[in-house]
N, CA, C and O atoms as a printed pandas DataFrame, in Angstrom:
     atom_number atom_name residue_name chain_id  residue_number  x_coord  y_coord  z_coord
0              1         N          MET        A               1  -41.542  110.957  128.980
1              2        CA          MET        A               1  -40.733  111.875  128.269
2              3         C          MET        A               1  -40.865  110.685  126.869
3              4         O          MET        A               1  -41.342  109.565  127.054
4              5         N          ILE        A               2  -40.479  111.042  125.813
5              6        CA          ILE        A               2  -41.025  110.306  124.774
6              7         C          ILE        A               2  -39.917  110.135  123.809
7              8         O          ILE        A               2  -40.184  111.062  123.043
8              9         N          TYR        A               3  -38.763  109.532  123.283
9             10        CA          TYR        A               3  -37.848  109.716  122.724
10            11         C          TYR        A               3  -37.111  108.484  121.870
11            12         O          TYR        A               3  -37.371  107.350  122.271
12            13         N          THR        A               4  -36.242  108.610  120.760
13            14        CA          THR        A               4  -35.706  107.795  119.798
14            15         C          THR        A               4  -34.881  107.157  119.905
15            16         O          THR        A               4  -34.045  108.044  119.736
16            17         N          HIS        A               5  -34.129  106.038  120.100
17            18        CA          HIS        A               5  -32.965  105.494  120.320
18            19         C          HIS        A               5  -32.995  104.468  119.547
19            20         O          HIS        A               5  -33.774  103.560  119.840
20            21         N          ASN        A               6  -32.224  104.363  118.463
21            22        CA          ASN        A               6  -31.964  103.491  117.344
22            23         C          ASN        A               6  -32.829  103.822  116.387
23            24         O          ASN        A               6  -32.199  103.501  115.379
24            25         N          ASN        A               7  -33.847  104.248  116.026
25            26        CA          ASN        A               7  -35.068  104.677  115.177
26            27         C          ASN        A               7  -35.732  104.073  115.609
27            28         O          ASN        A               7  -36.537  103.602  114.806
28            29         N          GLN        A               8  -35.873  103.740  116.735
29            30        CA          GLN        A               8  -37.252  102.855  118.065
30            31         C          GLN        A               8  -37.445  104.055  118.950
31            32         O          GLN        A               8  -36.666  104.781  119.568
32            33         N          TRP        A               9  -39.189  104.002  118.750
33            34        CA          TRP        A               9  -39.767  104.978  120.221
34            35         C          TRP        A               9  -39.448  104.305  121.543
35            36         O          TRP        A               9  -39.641  103.149  121.921
36            37         N          ARG        A              10  -38.716  105.726  122.344
37            38        CA          ARG        A              10  -38.603  105.027  123.609
38            39         C          ARG        A              10  -39.474  105.958  124.495
39            40         O          ARG        A              10  -39.905  107.067  124.179
40            41         N          SER        A              11  -39.664  105.239  125.765
41            42        CA          SER        A              11  -40.515  106.235  126.818
42            43         C          SER        A              11  -39.905  105.892  128.208
43            44         O          SER        A              11  -39.345  104.886  128.645
44            45         N          THR        A              12  -40.211  107.056  128.719
45            46        CA          THR        A              12  -39.698  107.233  130.288
46            47         C          THR        A              12  -40.577  107.208  131.369
47            48         O          THR        A              12  -40.356  107.275  132.578
48            49         N          ILE        A              13  -41.879  107.075  130.571
49            50        CA          ILE        A              13  -42.924  106.904  131.329
50            51         C          ILE        A              13  -43.112  105.750  132.739
51            52         O          ILE        A              13  -42.970  104.555  132.479
52            53         N          LEU        A              14  -43.393  106.113  134.029
53            54        CA          LEU        A              14  -43.588  104.857  134.507
54            55         C          LEU        A              14  -44.408  104.206  134.653
55            56         O          LEU        A              14  -45.266  105.028  134.974
56            57         N          ILE        A              15  -45.179  102.683  134.688
57            58        CA          ILE        A              15  -46.146  102.269  135.144
58            59         C          ILE        A              15  -46.194  102.437  136.248
59            60         O          ILE        A              15  -45.425  102.041  137.124
60            61         N          ASP        A              16  -47.603  103.375  136.356
61            62        CA          ASP        A              16  -47.905  103.729  137.976
62            63         C          ASP        A              16  -49.624  102.522  137.983
63            64         O          ASP        A              16  -50.248  102.347  139.030
64            65         N          GLY        A              17  -50.083  101.841  136.561
65            66        CA          GLY        A              17  -51.127  101.368  136.694
66            67         C          GLY        A              17  -52.551  102.250  136.728
67            68         O          GLY        A              17  -53.591  101.686  137.068
68            69         N          THR        A              18  -52.541  103.410  136.423
69            70        CA          THR        A              18  -53.662  104.324  136.407
70            71         C          THR        A              18  -54.049  104.193  135.015
71            72         O          THR        A              18  -53.297  103.775  134.135
72            73         N          ALA        A              19  -55.592  104.671  134.800
73            74        CA          ALA        A              19  -56.086  104.314  133.621
74            75         C          ALA        A              19  -55.824  105.270  132.700
75            76         O          ALA        A              19  -56.054  105.076  131.507
76            77         N          GLU        A              20  -55.274  106.493  133.205
77            78        CA          GLU        A              20  -54.722  107.170  132.150
78            79         C          GLU        A              20  -53.744  106.912  131.398
79            80         O          GLU        A              20  -53.841  106.890  130.171
80            81         N          ALA        A              21  -52.510  106.647  132.141
81            82        CA          ALA        A              21  -51.293  105.888  132.023
82            83         C          ALA        A              21  -51.263  104.482  131.055
83            84         O          ALA        A              21  -50.288  104.282  130.331
84            85         N          LYS        A              22  -52.404  103.526  131.097
85            86        CA          LYS        A              22  -52.738  102.496  130.222
86            87         C          LYS        A              22  -53.275  102.743  129.147
87            88         O          LYS        A              22  -53.417  101.883  128.278
88            89         N          LEU        A              23  -53.618  103.815  129.041
89            90        CA          LEU        A              23  -55.294  104.034  127.804
90            91         C          LEU        A              23  -53.322  104.715  126.874
91            92         O          LEU        A              23  -52.897  104.125  125.881
92            93         N          ALA        A              24  -52.611  105.806  127.450
93            94        CA          ALA        A              24  -51.510  106.204  127.038
94            95         C          ALA        A              24  -50.924  105.203  126.180
95            96         O          ALA        A              24  -50.774  105.286  124.961
96            97         N          ASP        A              25  -50.617  104.276  126.920
97            98        CA          ASP        A              25  -49.750  102.975  126.686
98            99         C          ASP        A              25  -50.431  102.294  125.293
99           100         O          ASP        A              25  -49.801  102.201  124.239
100          101         N          VAL        A              26  -51.903  101.809  125.479
101          102        CA          VAL        A              26  -52.108  101.076  124.922
102          103         C          VAL        A              26  -52.403  102.273  123.435
103          104         O          VAL        A              26  -52.526  101.787  122.311
104          105         N          LEU        A              27  -52.454  103.264  123.574
105          106        CA          LEU        A              27  -52.613  103.881  122.169
106          107         C          LEU        A              27  -50.952  104.321  121.327
107          108         O          LEU        A              27  -50.783  104.338  120.108
108          109         N          PHE        A              28  -49.999  104.609  122.280
109          110        CA          PHE        A              28  -48.883  103.993  121.811
110          111         C          PHE        A              28  -48.406  103.309  120.782
111          112         O          PHE        A              28  -47.819  103.449  119.709
112          113         N          ILE        A              29  -49.009  102.281  121.708
113          114        CA          ILE        A              29  -48.339  100.757  121.213
114          115         C          ILE        A              29  -48.878  100.327  119.527
115          116         O          ILE        A              29  -48.316   99.725  118.612
116          117         N          MET        A              30  -50.332  101.015  119.679
117          118        CA          MET        A              30  -51.248  100.802  118.763
118          119         C          MET        A              30  -51.093  101.911  117.531
119          120         O          MET        A              30  -51.833  101.919  116.547
120          121         N          GLU        A              31  -50.067  102.790  117.742
121          122        CA          GLU        A              31  -49.784  104.009  116.677
122          123         C          GLU        A              31  -49.558  102.939  115.196
123          124         O          GLU        A              31  -50.389  103.219  114.332
124          125         N          ASN        A              32  -48.577  101.781  114.788
125          126        CA          ASN        A              32  -47.940  101.241  114.385
126          127         C          ASN        A              32  -48.980  100.081  113.436
127          128         O          ASN        A              32  -48.719   99.592  112.337
128          129         N          GLU        A              33  -50.186   99.872  114.280
129          130        CA          GLU        A              33  -51.155   98.915  113.575
130          131         C          GLU        A              33  -52.389   99.589  112.896
131          132         O          GLU        A              33  -52.682  100.766  113.107
132          133         N          THR        A              34  -53.124   98.729  112.030
133          134        CA          THR        A              34  -53.862   99.080  111.597
134          135         C          THR        A              34  -55.254   98.402  111.444
135          136         O          THR        A              34  -55.069   97.186  111.394
136          137         N          PHE        A              35  -56.657   98.730  111.345
137          138        CA          PHE        A              35  -57.432   97.840  111.070
138          139         C          PHE        A              35  -58.390   97.858  110.004
139          140         O          PHE        A              35  -58.454   98.993  109.531
140          141         N          GLY        A              36  -59.199   97.006  109.411
141          142        CA          GLY        A              36  -59.413   96.853  108.154
142          143         C          GLY        A              36  -61.096   97.737  108.375
143          144         O          GLY        A              36  -61.692   97.810  109.450
144          145         N          GLN        A              37  -61.513   98.249  107.217
145          146        CA          GLN        A              37  -62.940   99.324  107.067
146          147         C          GLN        A              37  -64.055   99.030  108.313
147          148         O          GLN        A              37  -64.582   99.711  109.193
148          149         N          ARG        A              38  -64.117   97.199  107.742
149          150        CA          ARG        A              38  -65.363   96.664  108.650
150          151         C          ARG        A              38  -65.118   96.818  110.492
151          152         O          ARG        A              38  -65.978   97.208  111.282
152          153         N          LYS        A              39  -63.825   96.423  110.804
153          154        CA          LYS        A              39  -63.331   96.290  112.099
154          155         C          LYS        A              39  -63.370   97.888  112.653
155          156         O          LYS        A              39  -63.750   98.092  113.806
156          157         N          SER        A              40  -62.986   98.950  111.834
157          158        CA          SER        A              40  -63.323  100.402  112.104
158          159         C          SER        A              40  -64.350  100.998  112.476
159          160         O          SER        A              40  -64.437  101.728  113.463
160          161         N          ALA        A              41  -65.590  100.602  111.356
161          162        CA          ALA        A              41  -66.647  100.729  111.574
162          163         C          ALA        A              41  -67.207   99.964  112.519
163          164         O          ALA        A              41  -68.040  100.647  113.115
164          165         N          SER        A              42  -67.144   98.751  112.990
165          166        CA          SER        A              42  -67.841   98.617  114.389
166          167         C          SER        A              42  -66.988   99.062  115.423
167          168         O          SER        A              42  -67.515   99.046  116.535
168          169         N          LEU        A              43  -66.101   99.361  115.383
169          170        CA          LEU        A              43  -65.317  100.326  116.443
170          171         C          LEU        A              43  -66.173  101.708  116.903
171          172         O          LEU        A              43  -66.736  101.977  117.964
172          173         N          VAL        A              44  -66.070  102.236  116.026
173          174        CA          VAL        A              44  -66.916  103.590  116.323
174          175         C          VAL        A              44  -68.146  103.613  116.168
175          176         O          VAL        A              44  -68.418  104.338  117.125
176          177         N          GLY        A              45  -68.801  103.456  115.855
177          178        CA          GLY        A              45  -70.158  103.248  115.593
178          179         C          GLY        A              45  -71.237  102.799  114.029
179          180         O          GLY        A              45  -72.461  102.822  114.151
180          181         N          GLY        A              46  -70.766  102.525  113.038
181          182        CA          GLY        A              46  -70.925  102.472  112.130
182          183         C          GLY        A              46  -70.123  103.213  110.809
183          184         O          GLY        A              46  -69.271  104.040  111.131
184          185         N          LEU        A              47  -70.340  102.969  109.307
185          186        CA          LEU        A              47  -69.509  103.088  107.950
186          187         C          LEU        A              47  -70.108  104.548  108.050
187          188         O          LEU        A              47  -69.508  105.426  107.430
188          189         N          GLY        A              48  -70.895  104.785  108.554
189          190        CA          GLY        A              48  -71.304  106.227  108.129
190          191         C          GLY        A              48  -70.006  107.613  109.235
191          192         O          GLY        A              48  -69.314  108.566  108.877
192          193         N          ARG        A              49  -70.321  106.876  110.746
193          194        CA          ARG        A              49  -69.689  107.487  111.520
194          195         C          ARG        A              49  -67.949  107.246  110.708
195          196         O          ARG        A              49  -67.486  108.316  110.314
196          197         N          LEU        A              50  -67.201  106.228  110.501
197          198        CA          LEU        A              50  -66.161  106.275  110.148
198          199         C          LEU        A              50  -65.921  107.263  108.812
199          200         O          LEU        A              50  -65.016  108.089  108.931
200          201         N          ILE        A              51  -66.534  107.243  107.772
201          202        CA          ILE        A              51  -66.428  108.195  106.920
202          203         C          ILE        A              51  -66.386  109.265  107.756
203          204         O          ILE        A              51  -65.305  109.817  107.962
204          205         N          LYS        A              52  -67.229  109.589  108.191
205          206        CA          LYS        A              52  -67.281  111.052  108.286
206          207         C          LYS        A              52  -66.133  111.376  109.567
207          208         O          LYS        A              52  -65.677  112.509  109.719
208          209         N          LEU        A              53  -65.833  110.482  110.247
209          210        CA          LEU        A              53  -64.420  111.096  110.895
210          211         C          LEU        A              53  -63.025  110.932  110.161
211          212         O          LEU        A              53  -62.043  111.544  110.582
212          213         N          ILE        A              54  -62.950  110.086  109.045
213          214        CA          ILE        A              54  -62.152  110.105  108.414
214          215         C          ILE        A              54  -61.805  111.851  107.302
215          216         O          ILE        A              54  -60.820  112.538  107.030
216          217         N          GLU        A              55  -63.331  111.876  106.986
217          218        CA          GLU        A              55  -63.370  113.166  105.445
218          219         C          GLU        A              55  -62.838  114.118  107.170
219          220         O          GLU        A              55  -61.622  114.119  106.978
220          221         N          GLU        A              56  -62.963  114.601  108.108
221          222        CA          GLU        A              56  -62.636  115.633  108.972
222          223         C          GLU        A              56  -61.269  115.523  109.460
223          224         O          GLU        A              56  -60.680  116.444  110.026
224          225         N          GLY        A              57  -60.791  114.398  109.232
225          226        CA          GLY        A              57  -59.045  114.174  109.552
226          227         C          GLY        A              57  -58.598  113.926  110.567
227          228         O          GLY        A              57  -57.448  114.206  110.905
228          229         N          LYS        A              58  -59.884  113.036  111.617
229          230        CA          LYS        A              58  -59.623  112.270  112.634
230          231         C          LYS        A              58  -59.121  111.107  112.670
231          232         O          LYS        A              58  -58.559  110.555  113.616
232          233         N          ILE        A              59  -59.290  110.789  111.803
233          234        CA          ILE        A              59  -58.732  109.267  111.587
234          235         C          ILE        A              59  -58.227  109.014  110.586
235          236         O          ILE        A              59  -58.941  108.847  109.598
236          237         N          ARG        A              60  -56.648  108.884  110.481
237          238        CA          ARG        A              60  -55.801  108.588  109.377
238          239         C          ARG        A              60  -55.970  107.440  108.454
239          240         O          ARG        A              60  -56.016  106.393  109.099
240          241         N          SER        A              61  -56.057  107.295  107.422
241          242        CA          SER        A              61  -56.788  105.666  106.572
242          243         C          SER        A              61  -55.786  105.909  105.186
243          244         O          SER        A              61  -55.165  106.931  104.893
244          245         N          ASP        A              62  -55.858  104.528  104.400
245          246        CA          ASP        A              62  -55.143  104.421  103.206
246          247         C          ASP        A              62  -55.308  103.817  102.880
247          248         O          ASP        A              62  -55.347  102.771  103.528
248          249         N          LYS        A              63  -55.598  103.851  101.425
249          250        CA          LYS        A              63  -56.324  103.173  100.504
250          251         C          LYS        A              63  -55.410  102.624   99.437
251          252         O          LYS        A              63  -55.565  103.205   98.363
252          253         N          PRO        A              64  -54.356  101.519   99.427
253          254        CA          PRO        A              64  -53.297  101.697   98.660
254          255         C          PRO        A              64  -53.828  101.422   97.192
255          256         O          PRO        A              64  -53.455  102.348   96.472
256          257         N          THR        A              65  -54.334  100.775   96.709
257          258        CA          THR        A              65  -55.073  100.816   95.077
258          259         C          THR        A              65  -56.233  100.919   95.062
259          260         O          THR        A              65  -56.907  100.215   95.815
260          261         N          ASN        A              66  -56.906  101.964   94.070
261          262        CA          ASN        A              66  -57.692  102.289   93.394
262          263         C          ASN        A              66  -58.837  101.849   92.582
263          264         O          ASN        A              66  -59.408  102.304   91.591
264          265         N          LYS        A              67  -59.039  100.424   93.609
265          266        CA          LYS        A              67  -60.164   99.423   93.115
266          267         C          LYS        A              67  -61.592   99.797   94.001
267          268         O          LYS        A              67  -61.612  100.452   95.043
268          269         N          GLN        A              68  -62.622   99.281   93.392
269          270        CA          GLN        A              68  -63.833   99.281   93.890
270          271         C          GLN        A              68  -63.701   98.683   95.386
271          272         O          GLN        A              68  -64.200   99.108   96.428
272          273         N          ASN        A              69  -62.755   97.404   95.131
273          274        CA          ASN        A              69  -63.199   96.326   96.458
274          275         C          ASN        A              69  -61.964   96.698   96.957
275          276         O          ASN        A              69  -61.739   95.730   97.683
276          277         N          GLY        A              70  -60.588   97.748   97.122
277          278        CA          GLY        A              70  -59.679   97.641   97.676
278          279         C          GLY        A              70  -59.795   97.863   99.008
279          280         O          GLY        A              70  -60.748   98.465   99.503
280          281         N          LYS        A              71  -58.468   97.209   99.894
281          282        CA          LYS        A              71  -58.821   97.252  101.200
282          283         C          LYS        A              71  -58.861   98.172  101.981
283          284         O          LYS        A              71  -57.691   98.340  101.636
284          285         N          TRP        A              72  -59.113   99.272  102.998
285          286        CA          TRP        A              72  -58.752  100.571  103.938
286          287         C          TRP        A              72  -57.988  100.083  104.506
287          288         O          TRP        A              72  -58.112   98.859  104.546
288          289         N          PHE        A              73  -56.898  100.624  105.191
289          290        CA          PHE        A              73  -56.281  100.507  106.702
290          291         C          PHE        A              73  -56.311  101.653  106.519
291          292         O          PHE        A              73  -56.038  102.416  105.593
292          293         N          CYS        A              74  -56.895  101.761  108.102
293          294        CA          CYS        A              74  -57.218  102.823  109.371
294          295         C          CYS        A              74  -56.405  102.858  110.559
295          296         O          CYS        A              74  -56.379  101.780  111.154
296          297         N          ASN        A              75  -55.711  103.822  111.091
297          298        CA          ASN        A              75  -54.634  103.749  112.138
298          299         C          ASN        A              75  -55.764  103.332  113.191
299          300         O          ASN        A              75  -56.877  103.775  113.473
300          301         N          ALA        A              76  -54.915  102.209  113.671
301          302        CA          ALA        A              76  -55.726  101.573  115.212
302          303         C          ALA        A              76  -55.707  102.131  116.501
303          304         O          ALA        A              76  -56.348  101.805  117.500
304          305         N          ALA        A              77  -54.609  103.305  116.276
305          306        CA          ALA        A              77  -54.784  104.431  118.248
306          307         C          ALA        A              77  -55.839  105.446  117.479
307          308         O          ALA        A              77  -56.721  105.922  118.194
308          309         N          ASP        A              78  -55.823  105.795  116.166
309          310        CA          ASP        A              78  -56.905  107.230  116.273
310          311         C          ASP        A              78  -58.536  105.950  115.931
311          312         O          ASP        A              78  -59.350  106.254  116.803
312          313         N          VAL        A              79  -58.802  105.435  115.537
313          314        CA          VAL        A              79  -60.398  104.403  115.627
314          315         C          VAL        A              79  -60.468  104.193  117.470
315          316         O          VAL        A              79  -61.379  104.492  118.242
316          317         N          LEU        A              80  -59.122  103.568  117.743
317          318        CA          LEU        A              80  -59.615  103.357  119.553
318          319         C          LEU        A              80  -59.882  104.839  120.426
319          320         O          LEU        A              80  -60.421  104.796  121.532
320          321         N          LYS        A              81  -59.479  106.050  119.852
321          322        CA          LYS        A              81  -59.457  107.067  120.539
322          323         C          LYS        A              81  -61.133  107.425  120.450
323          324         O          LYS        A              81  -61.860  107.935  121.303
324          325         N          PHE        A              82  -61.514  106.835  118.739
325          326        CA          PHE        A              82  -63.150  107.395  118.760
326          327         C          PHE        A              82  -64.034  106.421  118.887
327          328         O          PHE        A              82  -65.092  106.541  118.271
328          329         N          ALA        A              83  -63.824  105.327  119.650
329          330        CA          ALA        A              83  -64.767  103.743  119.569
330          331         C          ALA        A              83  -65.813  104.564  120.566
331          332         O          ALA        A              83  -65.783  105.674  121.098
332          333         N          ILE        A              84  -66.650  103.580  120.553
333          334        CA          ILE        A              84  -67.990  104.006  121.443
334          335         C          ILE        A              84  -67.876  102.414  121.698
335          336         O          ILE        A              84  -67.310  101.454  121.174
336          337         N          ILE        A              85  -68.800  102.689  122.881
337          338        CA          ILE        A              85  -69.453  101.280  123.706
338          339         C          ILE        A              85  -71.161  101.410  122.853
339          340         O          ILE        A              85  -71.814  102.451  122.784
340          341         N          LYS        A              86  -71.547  100.145  122.324
341          342        CA          LYS        A              86  -72.986  100.115  121.181
342          343         C          LYS        A              86  -73.854   99.220  122.081
343          344         O          LYS        A              86  -73.783   98.035  121.756
344          345         N          ARG        A              87  -74.705   99.496  123.195
345          346        CA          ARG        A              87  -75.700   98.568  124.017
346          347         C          ARG        A              87  -77.271   98.370  122.904
347          348         O          ARG        A              87  -78.114   99.016  122.282
348          349         N          ARG        A              88  -76.947   97.329  123.169
349          350        CA          ARG        A              88  -78.287   97.150  122.337
350          351         C          ARG        A              88  -79.901   96.880  123.096
351          352         O          ARG        A              88  -80.068   96.291  124.164
352          353         N          LYS        A              89  -80.646   97.289  122.505
353          354        CA          LYS        A              89  -81.777   97.397  123.627
354          355         C          LYS        A              89  -82.683   96.232  123.418
355          356         O          LYS        A              89  -83.038   95.793  122.323
356          357         N          PRO        A              90  -83.018   95.777  124.606
357          358        CA          PRO        A              90  -83.710   94.591  124.585
358          359         C          PRO        A              90  -84.800   94.211  123.564
359          360         O          PRO        A              90  -85.467   95.180  123.203
360          361         N          ARG        A              91  -85.140   93.022  123.009
361          362        CA          ARG        A              91  -86.394   93.189  121.744
362          363         C          ARG        A              91  -87.757   93.131  122.656
363          364         O          ARG        A              91  -87.892   92.443  123.667
364          365         N          LYS        A              92  -88.638   93.916  122.135
365          366        CA          LYS        A              92  -89.845   93.967  122.310
366          367         C          LYS        A              92  -90.681   92.478  122.146
367          368         O          LYS        A              92  -90.301   91.733  121.243
368          369         N          ASN        A              93  -91.710   92.086  122.935
369          370        CA          ASN        A              93  -92.250   90.851  122.296
370          371         C          ASN        A              93  -93.550   91.484  121.450
371          372         O          ASN        A              93  -94.290   92.392  121.830
372          373         N          LYS        A              94  -93.608   90.761  120.232
373          374        CA          LYS        A              94  -94.768   91.206  119.892
374          375         C          LYS        A              94  -95.896   90.412  120.338
375          376         O          LYS        A              94  -95.844   89.414  121.056
376          377         N          LYS        A              95  -96.996   91.003  119.799
377          378        CA          LYS        A              95  -98.175   90.640  120.180
378          379         C          LYS        A              95  -98.559   89.302  119.952
379          380         O          LYS        A              95  -99.143   88.616  120.791
380          381         N          HIS        A              96  -98.228   88.913  118.788
381          382        CA          HIS        A              96  -98.554   87.176  118.801
382          383         C          HIS        A              96  -97.661   86.189  119.005
383          384         O          HIS        A              96  -97.634   85.073  118.487
384          385         N          GLU        A              97  -96.784   86.769  119.952
385          386        CA          GLU        A              97  -95.922   85.763  120.189
386          387         C          GLU        A              97  -96.202   85.688  121.930
387          388         O          GLU        A              97  -95.717   84.847  122.687
388          389         N          LYS        A              98  -96.767   86.382  122.159
389          390        CA          LYS        A              98  -97.597   85.962  124.014
390          391         C          LYS        A              98  -98.321   84.337  123.310
391          392         O          LYS        A              98  -97.969   83.295  123.863
392          393         N          ASN        A              99  -99.037   84.283  122.436
393          394        CA          ASN        A              99 -100.164   83.206  122.251
394          395         C          ASN        A              99  -99.718   82.412  121.381
395          396         O          ASN        A              99 -100.532   81.840  120.656
396          397         N          ASP        A             100  -98.206   82.153  121.213
397          398        CA          ASP        A             100  -97.573   81.104  120.740
398          399         C          ASP        A             100  -97.491   79.788  121.164
399          400         O          ASP        A             100  -97.312   78.826  120.417
400          401         N          SER        A             101  -97.663   79.739  122.714
401          402        CA          SER        A             101  -98.001   78.649  123.661
402          403         C          SER        A             101  -99.201   78.256  123.687
403          404         O          SER        A             101  -99.302   77.150  124.216
404          405         N          GLN        A             102 -100.192   78.713  123.325
405          406        CA          GLN        A             102 -101.350   78.252  123.105
406          407         C          GLN        A             102 -101.745   77.892  122.064
407          408         O          GLN        A             102 -102.562   76.971  122.089
408          409         N          ARG        A             103 -101.311   78.496  120.645
409          410        CA          ARG        A             103 -101.449   77.602  119.438
410          411         C          ARG        A             103 -100.869   76.146  119.186
411          412         O          ARG        A             103 -101.307   75.197  118.537
412          413         N          ALA        A             104  -99.342   76.383  120.189
413          414        CA          ALA        A             104  -99.063   74.669  119.908
414          415         C          ALA        A             104  -99.638   73.787  120.640
415          416         O          ALA        A             104  -99.261   72.616  120.592
416          417         N          ILE        A             105 -100.615   74.168  121.418
417          418        CA          ILE        A             105 -101.236   73.198  122.509
418          419         C          ILE        A             105 -102.531   73.304  121.753
419          420         O          ILE        A             105 -103.287   72.800  122.584
420          421         N          ALA        A             106 -103.097   73.544  120.990
421          422        CA          ALA        A             106 -103.952   73.088  119.975
422          423         C          ALA        A             106 -103.992   72.435  118.901
423          424         O          ALA        A             106 -105.061   72.283  118.310
């Protein structure tokens, strides 16, 4: 159960060590934190996906100054809900890279 005491959020959830409980704890703690635009974009999979999530209302964001270079503040808990793992594919060797060792000898 989640309740307030002296204007602070309290929880009666017992720490049982399960992944769901830990995730709920992390999201609850990060509710009052913010990430910038670049950090948020890197966590959710790119700037395009971040903008789409903000437009759909899935990520709360704020830009206090209405200027071109103003800093974005995205809610950290919302960003972490939509975070993805980006796995890079290994680079393919180009044809001319195979013969580099032979060129160096000659």
